[in-house]
N, C-alpha and C positions, 0 to 999 in steps of 0.2 A: 110111402117113397117121395122123398124128393127128388125131380128130375132136375139138372144144372147144366144150363148150357151158354154159351158167347153171347147168344142174343138177349141176354136179363141186360136193362136196363141201366146207362152210367151207374144213375144215383137214382137211392130209394130215399124220397125224404114225405115228410107228413108227422103230423102225432100221430101215435100211435094210441090201439083202442086198447087192446088184451093183449096179454102172453108179452115172450120175452122184450116185441119190439117196444111196446110200452114201459116196461119196468126200467131195460134198460135205457133209454131218456132219461129215467131219473135222475141218474149215477151223477153224469157232470153237467147237470142244470141244477139241481138243489142241491139244499144239505145235506144230503146223501154224500156228496162230494167227500167230504172231511172226513166224512166215517169210512168211504173205501181210501181215501189215502193213507188213513191209519194199516186199514189191512195191506192195503202194498208195500209199506215201510218210506213212502218219500210223497211229496205231492206232484201231481199228476199236472197237465198242461194239456186238457183235449183238443182234440181237431175235429171230432167230429163224435157222436150224432149232439149237433149245437141246436139251440133256440135262433139264435142269429142266424144260422145257413138252414131253418128251416128242418131242422134235424135231420139233414142230409147223410147217407150213408154212405162212403168210398171205394172205390178199385183206387190202388196205391199210385198208379196209373195219371190218374184226374189232375190236369193241372197246381191246381191249390194245396196238393197232398204232394206231388215229388219234388215241388218247388220248394217247400216246406221244411226237408228231409235233405235237402241240397243235394241231389238228383240234377242235371244239369245236359244230361245226353239221355231220354227218356226210352228212346227206342233201343239201345245199347245195351241200359240198366234191366230192361223187362224181355229181351230176345228171347228168355225161353220160358215164353207166355206165349197163346194168342195174343188178340187185342185185347176182347172182351175177360176183363178178369175178374176176381172174385170179389164182389163187394161185404164191406168188414162191416158189421156193427157197430167197432168202435173203433179209433184210433188215437192214443194218447203216446204222450214224450213224457219220462221221466225229468224232472226240473234238477235234480240232483246227481243222477246217477246215466245221465247222458242215452238211457235204455228209448229203444223206441218196442214202444208196448200194442201188441195186435190182436183185437178182439172179437172173442165169437162168443153170444149171447145166447139160449136155450131156457127151456123154462117146462117143456117136457120130453120125455123120454121119446116122440114119433120124431122128434124135430132132429134124430141121429141119421136117420138113414136116410142115404141120397145116392144116388148116382147119377153117371153121367150122355148126355146124350147130346155132347157137340157136334160140329161136323166133322164128317170123314179128315178133310185138312186138318183140323183146328186139333183135331182127338190126338192123334198124332202126335202135334208138339207136347200135349197134357200129357201122354206117357210117358215120351222121353223125358221130362223133365221129376215126372211123378217118379216113374222108377226108377233115376237116378237115388232119389231121396228115400224108397223103398229097398234097397238095396245096403244101404247105410246098417241098417237093422240087420244083424245078425242071425236071430232065430226066425225074424221076418220069413213067411213061406209061401205065402198065397197074396197074388199082388189083385187079382178080380175081387177082394174083397174090398181093397179101394177103391177102385174104380165100379166097381154095382152096389156095394152096401153101404161103404162111408164114404164117400165120393171128395162130401164137401170137406167132413178133415182130414182127409187125406192133401187134399191139394191147400189146406192150414198150415199146414204141415209144411206142405213141399214150401211156399211160399215163406214161414220159416228160416228154412234152410239156407235158400237163396240172398232171401237178406242178408242175413248172415254173413254169407261169404262176398255182400256188397262192400262189407265196411264201411258203410257214412261214415262220415269228418264227424256230422253232428251227434252223431249219434251211433257207436261202434257195438251198443248191444241190443239184441233183440228177441224180446218173448212173446208167446201168444198165451195170452191169458183165455180160457174158458171157464166162464163166469156161466151156471147154473142156478138158476132160479129154485125156491124152494117153499112151498104151502102156497102158490097162485091161483089166489080165488077169481082170477075172471076169466081161466080159460081151465086146464088140466092142471091140477097138484101133483107133485113128487114130492118125496121126501129127498132129504139129503144121503138118506141110506139107498135107496132105489138110484141114487144117481152116481154112489160110488162102488155101488154092484156096478152098473155096466158101463162105468168106465175102465172098470179092472179086465169086466169081457170084451172089451171094443178095443182096450186097445192090447191083450193078451192076439187077440186076431188080429189086429193089423202088423203088431210089432215081435206079436211071439213071447213078449213077458208084460207082467198085468201094470209095472210098474209106468207111472208116469212117464213121456221121452223126458231126454234134458232141455230147458229152458220153455219147458211147458208148464205150466200151473193153472190147474183147479178151482176154480173156490167157486162156493157155496152160499146164495146169500136167500135169509129167507124176509119174505117184503110183506109177514102175515101185520108188522108194524107199519108199513109203509102208505097205506092206503089214504092217510091225512095229508098226506106231504103233494101239493100241489108246484106244478110248475109256471 
């Protein structure tokens, strides 16, 4: 189980060598981008992870990101969360729809489980924000699952809802993309069927329903034909 806390580095950079980090970096930086645009239904402008920025994975509060989003008062905008925020595997914007896409990428099931290990002061703020989003799911009944089993997905859902409420002038729509790689030969391989069954279980535990929440999209990408793609 992954432990996450606010002491994590502000940015994660450098070329990935295996797993979801490796595959995720291919999408915005190679010919796969065109294929992915077709899947999403519009042309995306990626803010990260980009070769030009050494594949940095940003927090939304990083100056490069929040300025791109048109946020002028960072402290006010992100007052719901401690200073250290989640780092996103990818951030993109839709050139036609005005949609902000927040991306979380996974290549095997073990990456799904995580728990919160923030300081007590930070944890109080985290709990307040996450519980507010949790309470929006009528059939959800166990908040501990958000904090102790699926904390990473829980805080991504929380940021999705808070970013939607910001009503960003440039990007009035916000979506969470859960990119799940299949057939990964670099580390642990997971099938599309395994992913789909797992998400049904996860969302049922987190929200009380098997269906994917609003403004969340699960994408399944086979990488077995990507081995010849070079950045």
